[in-house]
C-alpha positions as a printed NumPy array, in Angstrom:
array([[ 40.116, 118.191, 114.381],
       [ 42.834, 115.956, 115.821],
       [ 46.43 , 117.239, 115.441],
       [ 49.655, 115.164, 115.789],
       [ 52.986, 116.624, 117.052],
       [ 55.394, 115.718, 114.08 ],
       [ 58.484, 116.704, 115.917],
       [ 60.815, 113.722, 115.432],
       [ 61.747, 113.548, 119.061],
       [ 58.074, 113.438, 120.235],
       [ 56.916, 111.234, 117.415],
       [ 59.292, 108.576, 118.379],
       [ 57.948, 108.765, 122.012],
       [ 54.42 , 107.555, 120.898],
       [ 53.584, 104.316, 122.73 ],
       [ 51.98 , 102.76 , 119.422],
       [ 55.25 , 102.831, 117.763],
       [ 57.163,  99.332, 118.542],
       [ 60.491,  99.718, 120.15 ],
       [ 62.143,  97.771, 117.422],
       [ 60.927, 100.097, 114.783],
       [ 62.164, 103.138, 117.062],
       [ 65.615, 101.643, 117.141],
       [ 65.838, 101.608, 113.278],
       [ 66.198, 105.534, 113.628],
       [ 69.472, 105.063, 115.261],
       [ 70.855, 101.827, 113.905],
       [ 70.047,  99.323, 111.137],
       [ 70.429,  95.729, 112.549],
       [ 72.747,  93.335, 110.525],
       [ 71.338,  90.185, 108.923],
       [ 74.059,  87.414, 108.774],
       [ 77.283,  86.194, 110.32 ],
       [ 79.381,  83.38 , 108.845],
       [ 82.468,  81.987, 110.73 ],
       [ 85.212,  80.203, 108.671],
       [ 86.972,  77.261, 110.202],
       [ 90.617,  78.005, 109.986],
       [ 91.295,  74.307, 109.382],
       [ 89.424,  74.319, 106.283],
       [ 91.058,  77.494, 104.769],
       [ 94.083,  77.752, 102.335],
       [ 97.276,  78.466, 103.906],
       [100.332,  80.347, 102.638],
       [101.219,  81.433,  99.081],
       [100.897,  84.869,  97.367],
       [ 97.567,  86.38 ,  96.616],
       [ 96.37 ,  89.893,  95.755],
       [ 93.286,  92.141,  95.317],
       [ 93.466,  95.406,  93.173],
       [ 92.882,  98.891,  94.75 ],
       [ 90.841, 101.641,  93.237],
       [ 91.471, 105.435,  93.342],
       [ 88.33 , 107.323,  91.772],
       [ 89.207, 109.881,  89.16 ],
       [ 88.508, 112.846,  91.663],
       [ 90.661, 111.63 ,  94.516],
       [ 93.889, 113.431,  95.395],
       [ 96.547, 110.982,  96.12 ],
       [ 98.576, 112.193,  99.113],
       [101.006, 111.092, 101.787],
       [ 99.241, 110.198, 105.138],
       [101.133, 112.87 , 107.051],
       [103.728, 115.579, 106.265],
       [107.013, 115.412, 108.204],
       [108.411, 118.405, 109.891],
       [112.051, 119.081, 109.224],
       [114.851, 120.38 , 111.295],
       [118.346, 121.42 , 110.62 ],
       [121.38 , 120.372, 112.47 ],
       [125.05 , 121.017, 111.585],
       [123.811, 122.186, 108.283],
       [121.949, 118.971, 107.409],
       [118.037, 118.746, 106.991],
       [116.421, 115.867, 108.94 ],
       [112.883, 114.764, 108.87 ],
       [111.254, 114.545, 112.298],
       [109.914, 111.078, 113.038],
       [106.278, 110.84 , 112.811],
       [104.609, 108.718, 115.578],
       [100.977, 108.825, 116.573],
       [100.407, 111.742, 114.018],
       [ 96.816, 112.795, 112.843],
       [ 96.507, 112.536, 108.917],
       [ 94.353, 114.377, 106.669],
       [ 91.444, 111.89 , 106.481],
       [ 89.868, 113.756, 103.45 ],
       [ 92.624, 112.561, 101.009],
       [ 93.175, 109.086,  99.332],
       [ 93.998, 106.631, 100.744],
       [ 93.292, 107.868, 104.186],
       [ 89.616, 108.442, 103.317],
       [ 89.09 , 104.516, 102.799],
       [ 89.924, 104.39 , 106.652],
       [ 87.31 , 104.942, 109.233],
       [ 85.972, 104.134, 112.641],
       [ 83.747, 101.067, 113.444],
       [ 80.877, 101.765, 115.855],
       [ 79.236,  98.643, 117.327],
       [ 75.822,  98.359, 118.783],
       [ 77.242,  97.528, 122.054],
       [ 79.035, 100.787, 122.505],
       [ 82.588,  99.644, 121.562],
       [ 84.736, 101.168, 118.917],
       [ 87.217,  99.877, 116.512],
       [ 88.895, 100.698, 112.963],
       [ 88.261,  99.345, 109.4  ],
       [ 89.145, 100.103, 105.819],
       [ 87.368,  99.875, 102.512],
       [ 88.636,  97.033, 100.39 ],
       [ 85.86 ,  96.862,  97.619],
       [ 82.932,  99.006,  96.444],
       [ 80.717,  97.979,  99.32 ],
       [ 83.207,  96.054, 101.532],
       [ 84.978,  96.869, 104.771],
       [ 87.791,  94.882, 106.332],
       [ 88.209,  94.825, 110.133],
       [ 89.375,  92.549, 112.925],
       [ 87.37 ,  89.298, 113.548],
       [ 87.449,  90.016, 117.28 ],
       [ 85.562,  93.262, 116.536],
       [ 82.503,  91.43 , 115.238],
       [ 79.548,  90.691, 117.514],
       [ 79.746,  86.895, 116.991],
       [ 76.592,  84.896, 118.439],
       [ 74.296,  88.134, 119.064],
       [ 70.849,  87.735, 117.863],
       [ 70.369,  91.45 , 117.375],
       [ 73.501,  93.558, 116.394],
       [ 74.516,  96.432, 114.399],
       [ 77.886,  97.694, 113.154],
       [ 78.325, 100.979, 111.646],
       [ 81.409, 102.12 , 109.434],
       [ 82.207, 105.954, 109.211],
       [ 84.926, 106.628, 106.819],
       [ 87.063, 109.792, 107.757],
       [ 85.386, 110.237, 110.879],
       [ 86.796, 113.017, 113.1  ],
       [ 85.34 , 114.318, 116.376],
       [ 81.96 , 113.385, 115.292],
       [ 82.172, 114.725, 111.765],
       [ 81.003, 112.387, 109.032],
       [ 82.152, 114.115, 105.808],
       [ 81.256, 111.207, 103.608],
       [ 78.233, 109.721, 105.576],
       [ 78.207, 106.206, 106.799],
       [ 76.981, 102.685, 106.304],
       [ 75.762,  99.911, 108.532],
       [ 77.057,  96.481, 107.913],
       [ 74.523,  94.056, 106.471],
       [ 76.616,  90.833, 106.947],
       [ 80.139,  89.613, 107.481],
       [ 82.202,  86.615, 106.687],
       [ 85.425,  85.525, 108.133],
       [ 87.334,  84.13 , 111.223],
       [ 86.3  ,  84.367, 114.793],
       [ 89.302,  84.144, 116.978],
       [ 87.097,  83.483, 120.155],
       [ 88.656,  85.789, 122.559],
       [ 91.937,  83.813, 122.507],
       [ 94.186,  86.877, 122.038],
       [ 96.085,  87.948, 119.029],
       [ 95.969,  85.544, 116.044],
       [ 97.294,  85.47 , 112.488],
       [ 93.689,  84.89 , 111.207],
       [ 91.802,  87.837, 113.166],
       [ 89.804,  89.498, 110.245],
       [ 86.396,  89.542, 108.677],
       [ 84.971,  91.138, 105.461],
       [ 81.709,  93.212, 105.863],
       [ 79.234,  93.838, 103.334],
       [ 77.915,  97.361, 103.706],
       [ 74.27 ,  98.53 , 102.941],
       [ 75.82 , 101.584, 101.154],
       [ 78.581, 101.226,  98.586],
       [ 80.842, 103.922, 100.059],
       [ 83.894, 102.56 ,  98.045],
       [ 82.36 , 103.49 ,  94.686],
       [ 82.772, 107.109,  95.672],
       [ 85.808, 106.953,  98.037],
       [ 87.716, 104.149,  96.462],
       [ 89.477, 101.345,  98.249],
       [ 92.728,  99.858,  99.034],
       [ 93.897,  96.587,  97.493],
       [ 95.47 ,  93.66 ,  99.563],
       [ 98.436,  91.46 ,  99.365],
       [ 99.993,  88.36 , 100.835],
       [103.505,  86.709, 100.   ],
       [104.657,  83.299, 100.422],
       [108.166,  84.401, 101.231],
       [108.606,  85.97 , 104.78 ],
       [111.629,  88.091, 103.275],
       [109.257,  89.727, 101.178],
       [107.362,  90.826, 104.189],
       [110.447,  92.085, 105.973],
       [111.663,  93.871, 102.908],
       [108.946,  96.646, 103.128],
       [108.107,  99.506, 105.636],
       [104.591, 100.02 , 106.397],
       [101.91 , 102.559, 107.481],
       [ 99.203, 101.707, 109.999],
       [ 96.061, 103.938, 110.836],
       [ 93.01 , 103.701, 113.03 ],
       [ 91.065, 105.299, 115.777],
       [ 92.821, 104.657, 119.175],
       [ 90.881, 105.691, 122.307],
       [ 93.646, 107.969, 123.386],
       [ 92.997, 110.182, 120.235],
       [ 89.576, 110.905, 121.417],
       [ 87.712, 110.435, 118.162],
       [ 90.388, 111.595, 115.781],
       [ 92.318, 109.287, 113.294],
       [ 95.956, 108.477, 113.985],
       [ 98.576, 107.118, 111.792],
       [102.008, 105.41 , 112.418],
       [104.764, 105.619, 109.53 ],
       [107.682, 103.797, 108.681],
       [107.006, 100.67 , 110.555],
       [109.386,  97.74 , 110.282],
       [108.675,  93.998, 111.068],
       [110.307,  92.637, 114.221],
       [109.065,  89.045, 113.765],
       [106.788,  86.807, 111.804],
       [104.878,  83.76 , 113.194],
       [103.004,  81.322, 111.176],
       [ 99.464,  80.95 , 112.366],
       [ 97.778,  78.967, 109.48 ],
       [ 95.933,  80.214, 107.497],
       [ 97.371,  83.586, 108.428],
       [100.523,  85.096, 109.744],
       [101.207,  87.047, 112.901],
       [103.182,  90.276, 111.629],
       [104.811,  91.619, 114.876],
       [106.112,  95.161, 115.318],
       [107.645,  97.011, 118.256],
       [105.118,  98.114, 121.078],
       [103.476, 101.505, 120.413],
       [101.527, 102.492, 123.446],
       [ 98.643, 104.28 , 121.44 ],
       [ 98.17 , 101.063, 119.324],
       [ 95.664,  99.94 , 121.763],
       [ 92.051,  99.698, 122.181],
       [ 90.159, 101.454, 119.233],
       [ 92.948, 100.665, 116.794],
       [ 91.771,  96.938, 116.455],
       [ 90.964,  96.355, 112.692],
       [ 93.008,  99.203, 111.552],
       [ 95.026,  98.414, 108.574],
       [ 98.735,  97.784, 107.949],
       [ 99.494,  98.827, 104.572],
       [102.189,  99.677, 102.034],
       [101.943, 103.318, 100.884],
       [102.273, 103.482,  97.164],
       [100.075, 105.058,  94.407],
       [ 98.315, 101.699,  94.41 ],
       [ 98.301, 101.181,  98.302],
       [ 97.637,  97.564,  99.492],
       [ 96.659,  96.228, 102.954],
       [ 98.888,  93.312, 104.306],
       [ 97.282,  92.925, 107.803],
       [ 94.873,  94.37 , 110.315],
       [ 95.437,  95.194, 113.921],
       [ 94.815,  92.16 , 116.264],
       [ 96.265,  93.287, 119.564],
       [ 99.371,  92.632, 121.737],
       [101.24 ,  89.711, 122.757],
       [104.337,  88.709, 124.823],
       [106.211,  85.52 , 124.063],
       [108.71 ,  84.337, 126.729],
       [111.641,  86.647, 127.119],
       [110.711,  88.774, 124.088],
       [109.276,  92.117, 124.548],
       [105.605,  92.881, 124.246],
       [104.697,  93.489, 120.575],
       [101.993,  94.662, 118.496],
       [100.307,  91.94 , 116.375],
       [ 98.834,  92.489, 112.99 ],
       [ 96.837,  89.465, 111.356],
       [ 97.632,  88.852, 107.738],
       [ 98.763,  86.426, 105.25 ],
       [ 96.717,  84.267, 102.53 ],
       [ 93.729,  83.851, 104.894],
       [ 93.168,  87.677, 104.854],
       [ 93.327,  87.968, 101.026],
       [ 91.158,  85.108, 100.631],
       [ 88.492,  86.727, 102.989],
       [ 88.54 ,  89.815, 100.85 ],
       [ 88.393,  87.709,  97.493],
       [ 85.266,  85.961,  98.99 ],
       [ 83.691,  89.335,  99.431],
       [ 84.535,  90.622,  95.917],
       [ 83.06 ,  87.519,  94.392],
       [ 79.98 ,  86.751,  96.632],
       [ 79.176,  90.082,  98.434],
       [ 79.221,  92.706,  95.888],
       [ 76.262,  95.138,  95.377]])
């Protein structure tokens, strides 16, 4: 009688199993890419999508400030590059993006099966590619599992540095948002409205070694129009570097909404180097396309 060693590691070594089938054990390949022409997209104006917090989810602050007392007054210690609790809403909607080429980025759930990330993160033009989204990832732990990306739709910045339309909406094979919830999104036609708010950003910078990070109480320094998006510029934070790309910039309320994703850093003339988040009407329209055409 012939016997077969069924141990997974040995089974995958069998020469009669094609290499492309063996790769499916580690990654599910994506199926479609679609680049939007910025010149053909709507520019400006207010638009919004709605967040969803499931009944089981506990809403919580992204981090808890330590306090100290000075001359009888209590002050909150500023939180910069802190590690949040990724298990609570809305932080559980933020995750790491693992590309088949070995690069890493960040993303956020914005629909039942939709993940938003930066356009420059996507493997444009690759004939064989994979992207995996792992919400609440921490040091290899995957408390809510993960999903590979089936397809994505959005803007390809083409390696030209930060832009105001650096985002794509990704359709996931697994509808993680139906369990974890998702954030809404917002654009405003009035730049004063952007400047009126304080923001939170979260992601997976390489300096944190596979742990999530969060920046609190961020204020906009400058806004540049970049039709159909906006470059939302903030003071340079050293850790807002590689790995944070695609991480959401959001307003923290019981109904949280994303206004941009991390695109990179730039320096204009004599201005200091700043961190750029891509936002505006183009971002919300990309998400609305996903909600209309890419639902489960």
